[in-house]
NUDREN-765990 format. One record per atom (N, C-alpha, C): residue number from 0; atom name; x negated, y, z negated. Coordinates in steps of 0.05 Angstrom, whole numbers, plus 5000, padded with zeros to 4 digits. Layout:
nr/atom/east/north/up
NUM/CA/X/Y/Z
...
***
This chain:
nr/atom/east/north/up
0/N/6495/4597/7033
0/CA/6491/4622/7018
0/C/6466/4637/7028
1/N/6444/4622/7033
1/CA/6420/4635/7044
1/C/6426/4648/7071
2/N/6441/4634/7087
2/CA/6448/4644/7113
2/C/6463/4671/7111
3/N/6482/4672/7092
3/CA/6497/4697/7088
3/C/6479/4719/7078
4/N/6461/4714/7060
4/CA/6442/4734/7051
4/C/6424/4743/7073
5/N/6414/4725/7089
5/CA/6397/4732/7112
5/C/6412/4748/7132
6/N/6437/4741/7138
6/CA/6453/4756/7157
6/C/6458/4784/7146
7/N/6464/4786/7121
7/CA/6469/4813/7109
7/C/6444/4830/7110
8/N/6421/4818/7103
8/CA/6396/4833/7103
8/C/6389/4842/7132
9/N/6393/4825/7151
9/CA/6387/4833/7179
9/C/6407/4855/7188
10/N/6431/4854/7180
10/CA/6451/4874/7188
10/C/6443/4901/7176
11/N/6435/4902/7151
11/CA/6427/4927/7139
11/C/6401/4937/7151
12/N/6383/4920/7158
12/CA/6358/4928/7170
12/C/6363/4941/7197
13/N/6383/4932/7211
13/CA/6389/4942/7238
13/C/6402/4970/7237
14/N/6414/4977/7215
14/CA/6428/5003/7213
14/C/6409/5027/7218
15/N/6385/5028/7206
15/CA/6368/5051/7212
15/C/6359/5052/7241
16/N/6355/5029/7253
16/CA/6347/5028/7282
16/C/6369/5039/7299
17/N/6394/5031/7293
17/CA/6417/5041/7309
17/C/6420/5072/7305
18/N/6417/5081/7280
18/CA/6419/5110/7275
18/C/6396/5125/7290
19/N/6372/5113/7290
19/CA/6349/5126/7304
19/C/6355/5128/7334
20/N/6366/5106/7345
20/CA/6372/5106/7374
20/C/6394/5127/7380
21/N/6413/5130/7362
21/CA/6435/5149/7366
21/C/6423/5178/7364
22/N/6405/5182/7345
22/CA/6393/5209/7343
22/C/6375/5215/7367
23/N/6360/5196/7376
23/CA/6344/5200/7400
23/C/6362/5207/7424
24/N/6384/5193/7427
24/CA/6403/5199/7448
24/C/6414/5227/7446
25/N/6421/5236/7421
25/CA/6431/5263/7417
25/C/6411/5284/7423
26/N/6386/5280/7415
26/CA/6365/5299/7421
26/C/6360/5300/7451
27/N/6359/5277/7464
27/CA/6355/5276/7493
27/C/6378/5290/7507
28/N/6402/5288/7497
28/CA/6425/5302/7510
28/C/6421/5332/7508
29/N/6411/5342/7486
29/CA/6406/5371/7484
29/C/6385/5380/7505
30/N/6364/5364/7508
30/CA/6343/5370/7527
30/C/6354/5368/7555
31/N/6371/5349/7560
31/CA/6383/5346/7587
31/C/6401/5370/7594
32/N/6415/5381/7574
32/CA/6430/5406/7578
32/C/6412/5429/7586
33/N/6389/5430/7573
33/CA/6369/5450/7580
33/C/6359/5447/7609
34/N/6353/5422/7617
34/CA/6345/5418/7644
34/C/6367/5424/7664
35/N/6392/5417/7657
35/CA/6414/5423/7675
35/C/6418/5453/7678
36/N/6414/5468/7656
36/CA/6415/5497/7658
36/C/6396/5508/7678
37/N/6372/5497/7678
37/CA/6352/5506/7698
37/C/6360/5498/7726
38/N/6371/5474/7729
38/CA/6379/5464/7756
38/C/6403/5479/7768
39/N/6421/5488/7750
39/CA/6446/5499/7760
39/C/6448/5529/7755
40/N/6432/5540/7738
40/CA/6434/5568/7730
40/C/6458/5573/7712
41/N/6467/5552/7699
41/CA/6491/5554/7682
41/C/6486/5563/7653
42/N/6498/5585/7646
42/CA/6495/5595/7618
42/C/6508/5575/7599
43/N/6529/5561/7607
43/CA/6542/5542/7590
43/C/6523/5518/7583
44/N/6507/5510/7603
44/CA/6488/5488/7598
44/C/6467/5497/7578
45/N/6456/5521/7581
45/CA/6436/5532/7562
45/C/6448/5534/7535
46/N/6473/5544/7533
46/CA/6486/5547/7507
46/C/6491/5520/7494
47/N/6496/5500/7509
47/CA/6499/5473/7498
47/C/6473/5461/7488
48/N/6451/5470/7500
48/CA/6424/5460/7493
48/C/6413/5473/7467
49/N/6417/5499/7465
49/CA/6403/5515/7444
49/C/6421/5521/7420
50/N/6409/5522/7397
50/CA/6423/5533/7373
50/C/6425/5564/7378
51/N/6447/5576/7369
51/CA/6450/5605/7374
51/C/6428/5622/7363
52/N/6413/5613/7343
52/CA/6391/5629/7331
52/C/6364/5621/7342
53/N/6363/5605/7364
53/CA/6338/5596/7375
53/C/6322/5620/7385
54/N/6295/5616/7386
54/CA/6277/5636/7396
54/C/6257/5622/7415
55/N/6246/5639/7433
55/CA/6226/5629/7452
55/C/6200/5645/7448
56/N/6177/5631/7449
56/CA/6151/5644/7445
56/C/6132/5634/7466
57/N/6113/5652/7474
57/CA/6093/5645/7493
57/C/6071/5666/7492
58/N/6050/5661/7508
58/CA/6028/5680/7511
58/C/6031/5694/7538
59/N/6032/5720/7537
59/CA/6034/5735/7562
59/C/6009/5753/7565
60/N/5992/5745/7584
60/CA/5967/5760/7589
60/C/5951/5764/7563
61/N/5949/5742/7547
61/CA/5933/5743/7523
61/C/5947/5753/7499
62/N/5971/5762/7501
62/CA/5986/5773/7478
62/C/6010/5756/7471
63/N/6017/5755/7446
63/CA/6040/5740/7436
63/C/6065/5753/7447
64/N/6083/5736/7457
64/CA/6109/5747/7467
64/C/6131/5730/7456
65/N/6155/5742/7454
65/CA/6178/5728/7443
65/C/6203/5738/7457
66/N/6224/5721/7456
66/CA/6249/5727/7468
66/C/6271/5714/7453
67/N/6293/5728/7449
67/CA/6317/5715/7436
67/C/6331/5697/7456
68/N/6347/5679/7446
68/CA/6362/5662/7463
68/C/6380/5678/7482
69/N/6393/5699/7471
69/CA/6411/5715/7488
69/C/6395/5727/7512
70/N/6372/5738/7506
70/CA/6356/5750/7528
70/C/6347/5729/7548
71/N/6340/5705/7538
71/CA/6332/5683/7556
71/C/6355/5675/7574
72/N/6379/5672/7563
72/CA/6402/5664/7579
72/C/6409/5686/7600
73/N/6407/5711/7593
73/CA/6412/5733/7612
73/C/6392/5730/7635
74/N/6367/5725/7630
74/CA/6347/5723/7651
74/C/6349/5697/7667
75/N/6354/5675/7654
75/CA/6353/5649/7667
75/C/6379/5639/7679
76/N/6401/5648/7668
76/CA/6427/5638/7677
76/C/6438/5656/7699
77/N/6431/5650/7724
77/CA/6440/5666/7747
77/C/6467/5657/7757
78/N/6477/5634/7747
78/CA/6503/5624/7756
78/C/6501/5607/7781
79/N/6477/5603/7791
79/CA/6474/5586/7815
79/C/6446/5575/7816
80/N/6442/5553/7830
80/CA/6415/5541/7832
80/C/6396/5560/7847
81/N/6370/5558/7841
81/CA/6350/5574/7855
81/C/6349/5566/7884
82/N/6341/5584/7901
82/CA/6339/5580/7930
82/C/6321/5556/7936
83/N/6300/5552/7920
83/CA/6281/5530/7925
83/C/6287/5506/7907
84/N/6312/5502/7898
84/CA/6319/5481/7879
84/C/6310/5453/7889
85/N/6312/5448/7915
85/CA/6306/5422/7926
85/C/6276/5415/7922
86/N/6259/5435/7918
86/CA/6230/5430/7914
86/C/6222/5429/7885
87/N/6241/5435/7867
87/CA/6235/5436/7838
87/C/6237/5408/7826
88/N/6219/5402/7808
88/CA/6219/5377/7793
88/C/6218/5383/7764
89/N/6234/5367/7748
89/CA/6235/5371/7719
89/C/6234/5343/7706
90/N/6219/5341/7684
90/CA/6217/5315/7671
90/C/6213/5319/7641
91/N/6224/5300/7626
91/CA/6219/5298/7598
91/C/6194/5280/7595
92/N/6172/5292/7587
92/CA/6147/5277/7585
92/C/6146/5261/7559
93/N/6157/5272/7538
93/CA/6158/5257/7512
93/C/6181/5268/7495
94/N/6190/5250/7478
94/CA/6211/5258/7458
94/C/6205/5242/7433
95/N/6201/5257/7411
95/CA/6195/5244/7385
95/C/6215/5254/7365
96/N/6230/5235/7353
96/CA/6251/5242/7334
96/C/6245/5228/7307
97/N/6246/5243/7286
97/CA/6243/5233/7259
97/C/6266/5244/7242
98/N/6284/5227/7234
98/CA/6307/5236/7218
98/C/6323/5256/7234
99/N/6325/5281/7223
99/CA/6342/5301/7236
99/C/6326/5323/7250
100/N/6301/5317/7256
100/CA/6284/5336/7271
100/C/6270/5321/7294
101/N/6263/5336/7315
101/CA/6249/5324/7337
101/C/6233/5345/7353
102/N/6217/5334/7371
102/CA/6200/5350/7389
102/C/6200/5338/7417
103/N/6205/5354/7437
103/CA/6204/5345/7465
103/C/6184/5361/7480
104/N/6170/5347/7498
104/CA/6152/5360/7517
104/C/6165/5357/7544
105/N/6169/5380/7557
105/CA/6183/5380/7583
105/C/6165/5394/7603
106/N/6165/5384/7628
106/CA/6149/5396/7649
106/C/6169/5405/7671
107/N/6167/5431/7678
107/CA/6183/5442/7700
107/C/6163/5449/7722
108/N/6163/5433/7743
108/CA/6143/5436/7765
108/C/6157/5449/7789
109/N/6152/5475/7792
109/CA/6164/5490/7813
109/C/6144/5497/7835
110/N/6152/5505/7859
110/CA/6133/5510/7880
110/C/6111/5530/7873
111/N/6117/5551/7858
111/CA/6096/5571/7853
111/C/6086/5571/7824
112/N/6099/5556/7806
112/CA/6090/5555/7778
112/C/6097/5529/7765
113/N/6081/5521/7746
113/CA/6086/5496/7730
113/C/6089/5505/7701
114/N/6111/5499/7689
114/CA/6116/5505/7661
114/C/6113/5480/7645
115/N/6100/5482/7622
115/CA/6100/5461/7602
115/C/6113/5472/7577
116/N/6136/5461/7570
116/CA/6152/5470/7548
116/C/6151/5450/7525
117/N/6148/5461/7501
117/CA/6151/5445/7476
117/C/6176/5455/7462
118/N/6195/5437/7459
118/CA/6221/5443/7448
118/C/6224/5431/7420
119/N/6229/5447/7400
119/CA/6234/5437/7373
119/C/6265/5433/7371
120/N/6273/5410/7361
120/CA/6301/5404/7359
120/C/6309/5398/7329
121/N/6333/5406/7322
121/CA/6344/5400/7296
121/C/6372/5390/7299
122/N/6379/5370/7283
122/CA/6406/5360/7282
122/C/6419/5374/7257
123/N/6439/5391/7262
123/CA/6453/5404/7241
123/C/6483/5403/7247
124/N/6499/5399/7227
124/CA/6528/5397/7230
124/C/6535/5376/7251
125/N/6519/5354/7252
125/CA/6524/5332/7270
125/C/6516/5336/7299
126/N/6504/5359/7306
126/CA/6496/5364/7334
126/C/6466/5370/7336
127/N/6454/5359/7357
127/CA/6426/5364/7363
127/C/6425/5389/7380
128/N/6407/5407/7373
128/CA/6403/5432/7388
128/C/6373/5440/7388
129/N/6365/5453/7409
129/CA/6338/5464/7410
129/C/6338/5489/7393
130/N/6319/5491/7374
130/CA/6317/5515/7357
130/C/6293/5533/7363
131/N/6274/5522/7378
131/CA/6250/5536/7384
131/C/6238/5526/7410
132/N/6229/5544/7427
132/CA/6215/5536/7451
132/C/6189/5552/7453
133/N/6167/5538/7457
133/CA/6142/5550/7464
133/C/6134/5539/7491
134/N/6121/5555/7507
134/CA/6114/5545/7534
134/C/6089/5558/7545
135/N/6078/5544/7565
135/CA/6055/5553/7580
135/C/6063/5554/7609
136/N/6058/5576/7622
136/CA/6063/5579/7651
136/C/6037/5579/7666
137/N/6035/5561/7686
137/CA/6010/5559/7702
137/C/6018/5566/7731
138/N/6009/5589/7740
138/CA/6014/5597/7767
138/C/5999/5580/7786
139/N/6011/5574/7810
139/CA/5998/5557/7830
139/C/5987/5575/7852
140/N/5965/5567/7864
140/CA/5955/5582/7887
140/C/5973/5578/7911
141/N/5979/5599/7925
141/CA/5997/5596/7948
141/C/5981/5594/7974
***
């Protein structure tokens, strides 16, 4: 009897861990769509990554700047990889998920600029999507 109780308790204790791993995988998949969009220039990849109401925010020459997802996709989704794609590096530096929300830090290291992106993620209707992006662009000396 004790064995059955212990087995049941351990099984229930493992459920939250499994759910957390599944949510982390879902959040990571959204971020990977974002990275694939940058690598390929694909509007479909960006659309898979972002919630339709997502916004982007940053500092442009000391002033607050913002862009809608639609405007971002028009600018970023060229339909093909960048000419210098072979020199570009992208990485997920961190991913933190709690329940149905998360935050990712992503670095896009390109030949002339290094971007540090902070992506807010939300799981809604069973899908993880980026709902907010803030970023820092650091120009490199040529």
